[in-house]
N, C-alpha and C positions, 0 to 999 in steps of 0.2 A: 736792555742795552743802556749803557751809561751815557756818555757824551759823544757827540758826532761833530767832527771838525773837517774843514776842507784840507785835503792833503797838501803837504809842502813838497813841491816837486824840485826844489832847489837845495836839498840838503847836501852840504859839501862833505867830502870824505875827511876823516880825521887824519892828523899827522902824528908821527912818532915823536914823543917828548924825550928830550935829552938834557943832561946837565942840570943847571939850576932850576929850569922849568920843571923837570922831572921831580926833583927834590921838593919843590913847592907843592906839586900835586900830591906827592906821597904824604906830606905833612899837613895837608889842608884839613880844616875842621868842618868845612861845609861839604859833608859827604852824606851819601845815602845809599840805598840798595834798590835793585829793581823791584823787589817785593814791597818795599815801602812806597815806591812811586806808584805801583799798581793799586795799593790801598788808597793812596791819596786821590788817584784818578777814578776810583770806582771800577777798576778793571780786575777781573779774576786772574790771579797769578797761577799759571798753568804748568809750572815746572817743579819737579821735586828732584833732589839729589844734585850732584855736580857741585862745582865751586862757583857760586855767583860772583859777578864782578862788583867792585866798589865804584860808585859813581861820585865824582867830585864836581861840584857846581862852582863855576867861576866866570869872570868877565874877560876871558882871553880866548883865543882861537881853540877850537876843540882838538883834543889829542888823546893819545893812549900810551900806556907803558905797562910794564909788568913789575910787580913788587918782588922783593927778595924771597917772599914766601910762595911765589908763583901765582899770586892773585892778579887778575886783570884789573887795571885802573883806567877808567874812562873819565876824562875831564870834558865836561860839556859847557860850551859857551852859553851863558844865560842872558846875555845883554839884550837880545832881540826877542826874548820869549814873553808870552803874556804874563801879566802879574796876578790874575785870578788863579787860585790854587788848583782846582781840578784841570783847567785847561793847560796850566804850566806843566803839571806832572804828565799829562797826556802827550804834550809836545816833546818833553824830555824822553819819554818812552819811544816816540816816533823817531827821534834822532838816534837813539840807541839801536832800534830795530833796523832802520834803513841806512843810517850813516856808518855806525860801528859794526853792523851785521851781527849784533849780539843775539845769541840763541835764546836767552831767557826773555828778553824783550820781544823778540819776534814771535815766539810761541804764545805770548800773552796778548799781542795786539793784531797780528797778521790774520787776515781773513775773517775778522770779527765785525766788520762794518763800522769801525770807529772813525775811519778816514774816508772822505768822499772826494774823489778826484774832480777838480773844477772843470766844468764844461760850460764855457761862456757862449753867448748867442752867436758870436762870430765863428765859432767852431761848429755849432749846430750838431746834427747827428750824422753828418757826412762821414766822419771818421769811422763810425760803427758800420755803416753800409760798406765802406771800403774794406774793412776787415772781413765782412761777410763775403764779398766778392772774391777776395784772395783765398778764402777757405776752400774753394772748389765747388763743383756742382754735385748735387745729390745723385744725378744719373750720368756720371761721366763714363767714358769708355773703359778707363782703368778700373773703375769699381765694378763694372759689369764683367770684365775679364777675371778679376779677383774672385767674384762670386762663382763664376764657372769653375775656376781652379779648386775652389772649396766645396764643389759638389752642389752648388745652388744655381738655379737659373735666376736671372735678374727679375723675372716676374714673380718668382717665389719669395724674393726678399722684400717685396712690398708689404707693408703692414695694412691689414684690413681692419677697419673700425666697426 
C-alpha cells in the first residue's frame, strides 16, 4: 500500500463551467490525466479502455465541462492542496473520485485503504455500536419465520463449531 491519508469529508461538488471560464480550462497548459496522477501517488491505475478525462489544475473553484471532442474536462482547485508531490496527487485523485464521481479515479482509489475516516476522541466508538444496534438482532422473530419458510428450523441454522 502506498500512502494513507485522513479522508476529506468536505469535498464540494464541482460546478458546470461556461463562457470564458470554460475556454480558459480548455486552453490550460497545467493539465494531466488520472493515469499520471496514479503514477505520481504510487497508486495502481486499474482501468483500461474508455475515454479518460483531462484534468486541469488551477487556483479557481472546481468545475467541469465537455470539450468539442467529447472528452470530459475536470478543473480541480489546487489552492488548498498539500505541496508534497505524492500527497498532492492522492488528494487530487480523492477529489476526482468523490467530488467529480469520476469512474477512472474511483476504480483506482476506492476500497483500497488509502483514505482513513477521522474518528476523534469526542466521537469515540459509539457510532459503530449504534450501527450495530440498527442492524437487527441475530435471533429476531422475522429471521426465524424466514428460516421456517425456507425449510429450515431456527435451531438448524445455528452454526456449530
